[in-house]
C-alpha positions as CSV (number, residue, x, y, z in Angstrom):
1,X,-59.1,68.7,-32.1
2,X,-56.1,68.2,-29.8
3,X,-53.0,66.8,-31.5
4,X,-50.6,64.1,-30.2
5,X,-48.0,66.6,-28.9
6,X,-50.7,68.5,-27.0
7,X,-51.9,65.2,-25.5
8,X,-48.3,64.3,-24.5
9,X,-47.7,67.7,-22.9
10,X,-50.9,67.3,-20.9
11,X,-49.8,63.9,-19.6
12,X,-46.4,65.2,-18.6
13,X,-48.0,68.2,-16.9
14,X,-50.4,65.9,-15.0
15,X,-47.5,63.6,-14.0
16,X,-45.4,66.6,-12.8
17,X,-48.1,67.7,-10.4
18,X,-47.9,64.3,-8.6
19,X,-44.3,64.7,-7.5
20,X,-42.3,67.3,-5.5
21,X,-40.6,69.8,-7.7
22,X,-37.1,69.0,-6.4
23,X,-37.4,65.2,-6.8
24,X,-35.3,63.2,-9.3
25,X,-38.6,62.1,-10.9
26,X,-39.7,65.6,-11.4
27,X,-36.3,66.3,-13.1
28,X,-36.9,63.4,-15.5
29,X,-40.4,64.7,-16.3
30,X,-38.9,68.1,-17.0
31,X,-36.5,66.6,-19.4
32,X,-39.3,64.7,-21.2
33,X,-41.2,68.0,-21.5
34,X,-38.2,69.7,-23.1
35,X,-37.7,66.8,-25.5
36,X,-41.2,67.4,-26.9
37,X,-40.1,70.7,-28.2
38,X,-36.9,69.3,-29.8
39,X,-36.4,67.7,-33.2
40,X,-37.3,64.2,-34.2
41,X,-34.6,61.8,-33.3
42,X,-33.7,59.1,-35.9
43,X,-31.1,56.5,-35.0
44,X,-29.1,54.4,-37.4
45,X,-28.7,50.9,-36.0
46,X,-27.1,47.7,-37.2
47,X,-24.2,45.3,-36.7
48,X,-20.6,46.5,-37.0
49,X,-19.6,47.2,-40.6
50,X,-23.2,47.4,-41.8
51,X,-22.5,50.8,-43.3
52,X,-24.3,53.0,-40.8
53,X,-21.8,55.9,-40.9
54,X,-21.6,55.8,-44.7
55,X,-25.3,55.9,-45.1
56,X,-25.6,58.7,-42.6
57,X,-23.1,60.8,-44.6
58,X,-25.3,60.3,-47.6
59,X,-28.4,61.4,-45.7
60,X,-26.5,64.4,-44.3
61,X,-25.2,65.3,-47.7
62,X,-21.7,65.7,-46.2
63,X,-18.8,63.5,-45.1
64,X,-19.1,64.2,-41.4
65,X,-19.7,60.8,-39.7
66,X,-16.4,58.9,-39.3
67,X,-16.5,55.7,-41.4
68,X,-13.2,54.0,-40.2
69,X,-12.7,51.8,-37.2
70,X,-11.4,54.4,-34.8
71,X,-12.7,55.0,-31.2
72,X,-15.3,57.6,-32.1
73,X,-17.4,55.1,-34.1
74,X,-17.9,53.2,-30.7
75,X,-19.7,56.2,-29.1
76,X,-23.4,57.2,-29.6
77,X,-23.1,60.4,-31.7
78,X,-25.9,62.8,-32.4
79,X,-25.9,65.1,-35.4
80,X,-27.8,68.3,-35.3
81,X,-28.1,71.3,-37.7
82,X,-26.0,74.3,-36.5
83,X,-24.8,77.4,-38.3
84,X,-21.4,77.0,-36.5
85,X,-19.6,73.7,-36.6
86,X,-19.0,72.3,-33.1
87,X,-18.4,69.0,-31.3
88,X,-19.5,68.6,-27.7
89,X,-19.1,65.6,-25.5
90,X,-21.1,64.4,-22.5
91,X,-18.9,62.2,-20.3
92,X,-20.3,59.1,-18.5
93,X,-20.5,61.1,-15.3
94,X,-22.5,63.9,-17.0
95,X,-19.7,66.3,-17.3
96,X,-19.8,68.3,-20.6
97,X,-16.7,68.9,-22.7
98,X,-15.9,70.7,-25.9
99,X,-13.8,68.6,-28.4
100,X,-11.7,70.0,-31.2
101,X,-12.9,69.1,-34.7
102,X,-10.8,69.6,-37.8
103,X,-11.9,69.6,-41.4
104,X,-9.5,67.4,-43.4
105,X,-10.2,68.0,-47.1
106,X,-13.8,66.9,-47.4
107,X,-14.3,65.1,-44.0
108,X,-14.5,65.8,-40.3
109,X,-11.8,64.6,-38.0
110,X,-12.6,64.1,-34.3
111,X,-10.0,63.5,-31.5
112,X,-11.0,62.1,-28.1
113,X,-8.0,63.6,-26.2
114,X,-6.7,60.2,-25.0
115,X,-10.1,59.3,-23.4
116,X,-11.5,55.8,-24.1
117,X,-15.0,55.4,-25.6
118,X,-16.2,53.9,-22.3
119,X,-15.7,57.3,-20.7
120,X,-18.3,59.0,-23.0
121,X,-22.1,58.9,-22.8
122,X,-22.4,60.6,-26.2
123,X,-21.1,63.1,-28.7
124,X,-23.1,66.0,-30.1
125,X,-22.1,67.3,-33.5
126,X,-23.6,70.5,-34.8
127,X,-22.9,71.1,-38.5
128,X,-24.5,73.2,-41.3
129,X,-25.3,70.0,-43.2
130,X,-28.4,70.3,-45.5
131,X,-29.7,66.9,-44.7
132,X,-30.0,67.4,-40.9
133,X,-32.1,70.6,-40.8
134,X,-35.1,70.0,-38.4
135,X,-33.9,66.5,-37.4
136,X,-31.4,64.8,-35.2
137,X,-29.7,61.8,-36.7
138,X,-28.0,59.4,-34.3
139,X,-25.1,57.1,-35.2
140,X,-24.9,54.1,-32.8
141,X,-22.2,51.5,-32.2
142,X,-22.8,48.2,-33.8
143,X,-25.3,45.9,-32.2
144,X,-22.8,43.1,-32.6
145,X,-19.7,45.2,-32.1
146,X,-16.0,44.4,-31.7
147,X,-16.4,45.1,-27.9
148,X,-19.3,44.3,-25.6
149,X,-19.1,47.8,-24.1
150,X,-20.0,49.3,-27.5
151,X,-22.9,46.9,-28.0
152,X,-24.1,47.6,-24.5
153,X,-24.1,51.4,-25.2
154,X,-26.5,50.9,-28.1
155,X,-28.8,48.8,-25.9
156,X,-28.8,51.4,-23.2
157,X,-29.5,54.2,-25.7
158,X,-32.4,52.4,-27.4
159,X,-33.7,50.0,-24.8
160,X,-33.3,51.7,-21.4
161,X,-34.8,50.1,-18.4
162,X,-36.3,53.5,-17.4
163,X,-37.0,56.7,-19.2
164,X,-37.5,57.4,-22.9
165,X,-35.7,55.5,-25.7
166,X,-32.9,57.7,-27.1
167,X,-34.6,57.8,-30.5
168,X,-38.2,58.2,-31.8
169,X,-37.5,56.2,-35.0
170,X,-34.9,53.7,-36.2
171,X,-33.3,52.9,-39.5
172,X,-32.0,49.4,-39.1
173,X,-29.3,48.3,-41.5
174,X,-29.2,44.7,-42.8
175,X,-26.4,43.1,-44.8
176,X,-28.4,39.9,-44.8
177,X,-31.2,38.6,-42.6
178,X,-29.2,37.2,-39.7
179,X,-30.9,35.9,-36.6
180,X,-29.3,38.5,-34.5
181,X,-30.9,41.3,-36.6
182,X,-34.3,39.7,-36.1
183,X,-33.8,39.3,-32.3
184,X,-32.8,43.0,-32.0
185,X,-35.7,44.2,-34.1
186,X,-38.1,42.1,-32.0
187,X,-36.7,43.4,-28.8
188,X,-36.9,47.0,-30.0
189,X,-40.5,46.4,-31.0
190,X,-41.6,44.7,-27.8
191,X,-39.8,47.3,-25.6
192,X,-41.4,50.3,-27.3
193,X,-44.8,48.8,-28.1
194,X,-47.9,49.8,-26.2
195,X,-51.5,49.7,-27.5
196,X,-51.4,50.4,-31.3
197,X,-48.1,52.3,-31.1
198,X,-44.4,51.3,-31.3
199,X,-41.2,53.0,-32.3
200,X,-41.0,53.8,-36.0
201,X,-38.7,51.3,-37.7
202,X,-37.7,50.8,-41.3
203,X,-35.0,48.4,-42.5
204,X,-32.3,49.1,-45.2
205,X,-30.6,46.4,-47.1
206,X,-27.3,48.2,-47.0
207,X,-24.1,48.0,-49.1
208,X,-26.4,46.7,-51.9
209,X,-23.7,47.2,-54.5
210,X,-21.4,44.8,-52.7
211,X,-24.2,42.2,-52.3
212,X,-24.7,42.5,-56.1
213,X,-21.0,41.8,-56.8
214,X,-20.4,45.4,-57.9
215,X,-22.0,44.7,-61.3
216,X,-23.8,47.4,-63.2
217,X,-27.0,45.4,-62.7
218,X,-26.4,45.0,-59.0
219,X,-29.4,47.0,-57.9
220,X,-31.8,44.9,-60.1
221,X,-30.9,41.7,-58.3
222,X,-30.9,43.4,-54.9
223,X,-34.5,44.7,-55.6
224,X,-35.5,41.1,-56.1
225,X,-33.9,40.1,-52.8
226,X,-35.8,43.0,-51.1
227,X,-39.1,41.8,-52.4
228,X,-38.4,38.4,-50.7
229,X,-37.4,40.1,-47.5
230,X,-40.5,42.2,-47.4
231,X,-42.5,39.0,-47.3
232,X,-40.3,37.2,-44.8
233,X,-42.3,36.1,-41.8
234,X,-39.6,37.1,-39.3
235,X,-39.9,40.8,-40.2
236,X,-43.6,41.0,-40.2
237,X,-44.8,43.5,-37.6
238,X,-41.3,44.5,-36.4
239,X,-40.4,46.9,-39.3
240,X,-42.6,48.9,-41.6
241,X,-40.8,48.4,-44.9
242,X,-37.4,47.6,-46.4
243,X,-35.4,49.7,-48.8
244,X,-32.2,48.7,-50.7
245,X,-29.4,51.3,-50.7
246,X,-25.9,51.4,-52.1
247,X,-24.7,53.7,-49.3
248,X,-21.2,54.5,-50.5
249,X,-22.6,55.4,-54.0
250,X,-25.2,57.6,-52.4
251,X,-22.7,59.4,-50.1
252,X,-20.4,59.9,-53.1
253,X,-23.1,61.2,-55.3
254,X,-24.2,63.7,-52.5
255,X,-20.7,65.2,-52.5
256,X,-19.9,64.9,-56.2
257,X,-17.9,67.9,-57.4
258,X,-17.1,69.3,-60.9
259,X,-13.6,68.0,-60.6
260,X,-15.0,64.5,-60.1
261,X,-17.1,64.9,-63.1
262,X,-14.1,65.9,-65.2
263,X,-12.2,62.8,-64.1
264,X,-15.1,60.5,-64.9
265,X,-15.6,62.2,-68.3
266,X,-11.9,61.7,-69.2
267,X,-12.0,58.0,-68.1
268,X,-15.2,57.5,-70.1
269,X,-13.5,58.9,-73.2
270,X,-10.8,56.2,-73.2
271,X,-11.1,53.1,-75.4
272,X,-13.9,50.9,-74.0
273,X,-11.8,47.8,-73.9
274,X,-8.9,49.5,-72.2
275,X,-11.4,50.9,-69.6
276,X,-13.0,47.4,-69.1
277,X,-9.5,46.0,-68.3
278,X,-8.7,48.9,-66.0
279,X,-12.0,48.3,-64.0
280,X,-11.5,44.6,-63.5
281,X,-10.5,45.1,-59.8
282,X,-9.5,47.8,-57.3
283,X,-5.9,46.6,-57.4
284,X,-5.7,47.0,-61.2
285,X,-7.5,50.4,-61.2
286,X,-5.0,51.8,-58.6
287,X,-1.8,50.1,-59.8
288,X,-2.0,50.6,-63.6
289,X,0.6,53.1,-64.7
290,X,-0.4,55.3,-67.6
291,X,0.4,58.9,-68.0
292,X,-3.1,59.5,-69.5
293,X,-4.8,58.2,-66.3
294,X,-5.5,60.4,-63.3
295,X,-2.9,60.3,-60.6
296,X,-3.0,57.3,-58.2
297,X,-4.1,59.7,-55.4
298,X,-7.1,60.8,-57.4
299,X,-8.0,57.3,-58.3
300,X,-7.7,56.2,-54.7
301,X,-10.0,59.1,-53.7
302,X,-12.6,57.9,-56.2
303,X,-12.5,54.4,-54.8
304,X,-12.8,55.7,-51.3
305,X,-15.8,57.9,-52.1
306,X,-17.7,56.0,-54.8
307,X,-16.5,52.4,-54.7
308,X,-15.9,50.4,-57.9
309,X,-19.6,50.0,-58.5
310,X,-20.0,53.8,-58.3
311,X,-17.1,54.4,-60.7
312,X,-18.4,51.8,-63.2
313,X,-21.9,53.3,-63.0
314,X,-20.6,56.9,-63.4
315,X,-18.6,55.9,-66.5
316,X,-21.6,54.2,-68.1
317,X,-23.9,57.1,-67.2
318,X,-21.5,59.7,-68.7
319,X,-21.2,57.6,-71.9
320,X,-25.0,57.5,-72.0
321,X,-25.1,61.3,-72.4
322,X,-24.8,63.0,-69.0
323,X,-22.8,66.1,-69.6
324,X,-22.5,68.0,-66.3
325,X,-21.8,67.3,-62.6
326,X,-25.3,68.2,-61.4
327,X,-27.0,65.8,-63.8
328,X,-24.5,63.0,-62.8
329,X,-25.1,63.6,-59.1
330,X,-28.8,63.3,-59.5
331,X,-28.6,60.2,-61.6
332,X,-26.2,58.4,-59.2
333,X,-28.4,59.4,-56.3
334,X,-31.4,57.9,-58.0
335,X,-29.5,54.7,-58.8
336,X,-28.1,54.4,-55.3
337,X,-31.5,54.1,-53.6
338,X,-30.7,57.0,-51.3
339,X,-33.4,59.2,-52.8
340,X,-36.0,56.5,-52.3
341,X,-34.8,56.1,-48.7
342,X,-35.2,59.8,-48.1
343,X,-38.8,59.6,-49.5
344,X,-39.6,56.7,-47.2
345,X,-38.0,58.5,-44.2
346,X,-40.2,61.5,-45.0
347,X,-43.4,59.5,-45.3
348,X,-42.9,57.2,-42.4
349,X,-41.0,59.5,-40.0
350,X,-40.9,63.2,-40.8
351,X,-44.5,63.6,-41.7
352,X,-45.5,61.6,-38.6
353,X,-43.0,63.2,-36.2
354,X,-45.6,64.5,-33.9
355,X,-47.0,61.1,-33.3
356,X,-43.6,59.4,-33.0
357,X,-42.2,62.0,-30.5
358,X,-45.4,61.9,-28.5
359,X,-45.3,58.1,-28.3
360,X,-41.7,58.1,-27.0
361,X,-42.6,60.6,-24.2
362,X,-46.0,59.1,-23.3
363,X,-44.5,55.6,-23.0
364,X,-41.7,57.0,-20.8
365,X,-44.3,58.7,-18.5
366,X,-46.3,55.5,-18.4
367,X,-43.3,53.4,-17.3
368,X,-42.2,56.1,-14.8
369,X,-45.6,56.2,-13.1
370,X,-45.8,52.4,-13.0
371,X,-42.4,52.1,-11.4
372,X,-43.0,54.9,-8.9
373,X,-46.7,54.9,-8.1
374,X,-48.2,57.7,-5.9
375,X,-51.7,58.8,-5.1
376,X,-53.3,59.9,-8.3
377,X,-50.8,58.1,-10.6
378,X,-53.3,55.4,-11.7
379,X,-55.5,58.1,-13.3
380,X,-52.6,59.4,-15.4
381,X,-51.6,55.9,-16.4
382,X,-55.1,55.4,-17.8
383,X,-54.7,58.6,-19.7
384,X,-51.4,57.3,-21.2
385,X,-53.1,54.0,-22.1
386,X,-55.9,55.8,-23.9
387,X,-53.4,58.0,-25.8
388,X,-51.4,55.0,-27.1
389,X,-54.5,52.9,-27.9
390,X,-55.8,55.6,-30.2
391,X,-52.6,56.1,-32.2
392,X,-54.1,55.3,-35.7
393,X,-51.1,56.6,-37.6
394,X,-49.0,53.6,-36.5
395,X,-51.6,51.3,-38.1
396,X,-51.3,53.3,-41.3
397,X,-47.5,52.9,-41.4
398,X,-47.7,49.2,-40.8
399,X,-50.2,49.0,-43.6
400,X,-47.9,50.8,-46.0
401,X,-45.4,48.0,-45.4
402,X,-48.0,45.4,-46.3
403,X,-48.8,47.3,-49.4
404,X,-45.1,47.4,-50.4
405,X,-44.9,43.6,-49.8
406,X,-47.9,43.1,-52.1
407,X,-49.9,41.1,-49.5
408,X,-53.3,42.6,-50.2
409,X,-55.9,41.2,-52.6
410,X,-57.0,44.4,-54.2
411,X,-56.9,45.8,-57.8
412,X,-54.0,48.0,-58.8
413,X,-56.4,51.0,-58.8
414,X,-57.6,50.3,-55.2
415,X,-54.1,49.6,-54.0
416,X,-52.9,52.9,-55.3
417,X,-55.8,54.7,-53.7
418,X,-55.2,52.9,-50.4
419,X,-51.6,53.9,-50.4
420,X,-52.4,57.5,-51.0
421,X,-55.3,57.6,-48.4
422,X,-53.1,56.2,-45.5
423,X,-50.4,58.8,-46.2
424,X,-48.0,56.9,-48.5
425,X,-47.6,60.0,-50.7
426,X,-47.9,62.7,-48.0
427,X,-49.7,63.2,-44.8
428,X,-51.7,66.4,-45.6
429,X,-55.4,66.0,-46.5
430,X,-54.7,67.2,-50.1
431,X,-52.0,64.6,-50.5
432,X,-54.2,61.8,-49.2
433,X,-57.1,62.9,-51.5
434,X,-54.8,63.3,-54.5
435,X,-55.6,67.0,-55.1
436,X,-53.3,70.0,-55.6
437,X,-52.7,72.3,-52.7
438,X,-55.2,75.2,-52.9
439,X,-56.7,73.3,-55.8
440,X,-60.1,72.7,-54.1
441,X,-62.3,74.5,-51.6
442,X,-62.8,73.2,-48.1
443,X,-66.3,72.1,-49.0
444,X,-65.0,70.1,-52.0
445,X,-62.4,68.4,-49.9
446,X,-65.0,67.4,-47.4
447,X,-67.1,65.9,-50.2
448,X,-64.2,64.0,-51.6
449,X,-63.2,62.6,-48.3
450,X,-66.9,61.5,-47.7
451,X,-67.0,59.8,-51.1
452,X,-63.8,57.9,-50.2
453,X,-65.2,57.0,-46.8
454,X,-68.4,55.6,-48.4
455,X,-66.4,53.5,-50.9
456,X,-64.1,51.9,-48.3
457,X,-66.9,51.4,-45.8
458,X,-68.9,49.6,-48.5
459,X,-65.8,47.4,-49.2
460,X,-65.6,46.3,-45.6
461,X,-69.1,44.8,-46.0
462,X,-67.9,42.5,-48.7
463,X,-68.1,38.9,-47.2
464,X,-65.6,37.6,-49.7
465,X,-62.7,39.7,-48.4
466,X,-59.8,37.8,-46.8
467,X,-58.9,38.9,-43.3
468,X,-55.8,40.9,-44.2
469,X,-57.6,42.9,-46.9
470,X,-60.5,43.4,-44.6
471,X,-58.2,44.9,-41.9
472,X,-56.6,47.1,-44.6
473,X,-60.1,48.4,-45.6
474,X,-61.0,49.1,-42.0
475,X,-57.8,51.2,-41.6
476,X,-58.7,53.1,-44.8
477,X,-62.2,53.7,-43.4
478,X,-60.7,55.1,-40.2
479,X,-58.3,57.3,-42.1
480,X,-61.2,58.7,-44.2
481,X,-63.2,59.3,-41.0
482,X,-60.3,61.3,-39.6
483,X,-60.0,63.2,-42.9
484,X,-63.7,64.2,-42.8
485,X,-63.4,65.4,-39.2
486,X,-60.2,67.4,-39.9
487,X,-61.6,69.0,-43.1
488,X,-64.9,69.9,-41.4
489,X,-63.0,71.6,-38.7
490,X,-61.0,73.5,-41.3
491,X,-64.2,74.5,-43.1
492,X,-65.7,75.8,-39.9
493,X,-62.6,77.8,-39.1
494,X,-62.6,79.3,-42.7
495,X,-66.3,80.2,-42.3
496,X,-65.5,81.9,-39.0
497,X,-62.5,83.8,-40.4
498,X,-64.6,85.1,-43.3
499,X,-67.8,85.5,-41.5
């Protein structure tokens, strides 16, 4: 059975045969073909000061993306894995340039050599960061930025009039649900939608600790706010799910060192009332003079990297029994929501990257052929339509969002099974069927998939199902059918190999 990337390659190949090899259109098609071989591109998008760069540093596991208001934050910047650190620029006229990058303590410093952000098309940063291996993350200027030029750069990158969008998937950061956020998400969905498919999009309620007032219980109240947002009518259909994240805490936890743990442990050992008074505000934490306290420089570094919420949480966690840096890092990561975001990114984007990349390229081919028709292009356009109409994985990811929003009238047992079957816990057949890898034979897996298919097919015949639950059951039925076909093919290949 041909996969989505094979289908996309065939479409690009068919389109290239329609145009002379030296034409600009042929060059565009060649670039689309090369992009199919590249990594999945995930863009972080949101208004200015939404916390994009801070969240990106958490996902990368290093402080690479600049988080201040300097010029480089107003340029589209792509982060790739590379054994050797380097920063390359592509200027607006297409000229490449190598930029110096300096490591300042625990962060990367970029210099633009006196050029203005308007003179750049993008920056490409290669870095041996663990969180970027096999992916390309893209930091974009704010959608409502301090300059119109910066906002326009994000629009051109994600919503081009021609060619492929600059990303295959989007993490959209919300500080609240503002009308401008809804408008951008709708525009993104409409511009990238065709048939059953659209760009992958999840939302993050960012800077969650600030929204919760920096209290130790901040994430509890934020989770309640997220539940309301998941059911908000304005977001239905334009993003797949919403995740709350305290980005600064997550980034700090990702880079927590033994020296940090020692400082937290010493602070936690102080008299609780003295510590409570010390932690009333940033100003008091930094300005208090006490020879038993860490230096003001060390305290300022903690505030910069963890925020007051992160410091309060670290002290409470250490008092609760955490006794080394690795344990503290893991616990703070869990509390930040960053680990859950990584899981959601894996399920919605990474495990479906073939479909997402193929959609970006097929949609670009479709638009190119419609804009520049030649003899034979209509047939290739029909092929592209058929590809995008049959993209079942996008229906699955939308359904995962509806499951998270608790919009289906199913028992907890059936909801759990549904989430698993449509890929919410992994995209492999074993993950979908809830069995261990190598824990069942190909024949047993086929039988399990067939049983699931029968159960969900029977459920679709229930006349009492509401429309939304019926549609969910039909998606599950289609997923089970695909599982049966995939596993039967695997069984036949196994029989051939051993026969």
